[in-house]
N, C-alpha and C positions, 0 to 999 in steps of 0.2 A: 261155071261150076256152082252147084248148089251147096250152100253151107248151112250148118245148123247153128242157131243162136239161143242163148238162154236169157230170159228176161232178168234184168237187174232189179232186185227188190230192195226197197228202203223201208225202214221202220215206219209204221203208220199207227195212229191212235185209232182204237175201235171200241165199240160197245155193242152188245147184242140186245136187241129189243125183245123183251119177254112179255110184254103186255101189261106189266105192273110197274115198269121203270120209266114211264113217260116223262116224268120231271127230270130224271137224270139224262135221258136222251135229249130232251129239249135244252137243257143246260149245255150239253156237249155241242149240239148243233147251233145253238144260239137262236132258237126259235123255229117252230115248225107247226104244221097243222095236223090235227087228228081227224081222221075220217072213218067211216064205216060203210062198207058195201056188202054187209052180211058177214064180213070178216074184218076185224080191227086192223087198221093200217095207219101209218104216219106218212105225211108228205114232206119231202125234203127238197128244198130249192137247190138246184145244181145249174151249172152253166149250160147243160143240155136240156134244161127244163125240169119240171117237178118229177121226182121219183117216189114211188111207193115203197115203204118198208113195212113188211108184215111181221107178225109175231114169229120170232126165231131168226129173222134176218139180222145181219151185222151191218152197222153203219160205220164207215171209216172216214177219217180225215186224211187225205193224201199229203204228200210232201209239199204241194202247192197250196194247201189249206182248203181244198175243195172236198165236198162230201159226196159219198157214193153209198148205195145200198147193195149188199151182196147176199145171195141165198147161202145158207149155212154150208152146203156141200162145196160150193165154189170158193167161199172164203177159206174153208179148212184146207182145200187143195192149193190155194194160192199163198196163204200166210201161215206162219208158225209163231208161237209165242216167243218173245225175247225175254231174257233175264237181265237185260240192261236198259238204261234210259237213253241210249245213243243210237243213231242210225247205223245200220250194218248192211254191207253188201253180202249177198249169197255167193 
């Protein structure tokens, strides 16, 4: 029998890279590289290798302390703002 499952979501910390907040993002991530391939981007070290974060992308720190980059539309479909400082299951 096929069942449907909903992903449990935990609170994550996130910052949106806007092209002007490089220092804030660098402080959040603990160091990163800035690059330019015609479009400004940041490189974030992850367990799966380096990820590029472009202007508008969200950078999250997951519950294991790992960093990931999300395009705005995916981030907004996956996460919603919390009004609390504690983890919360959906």
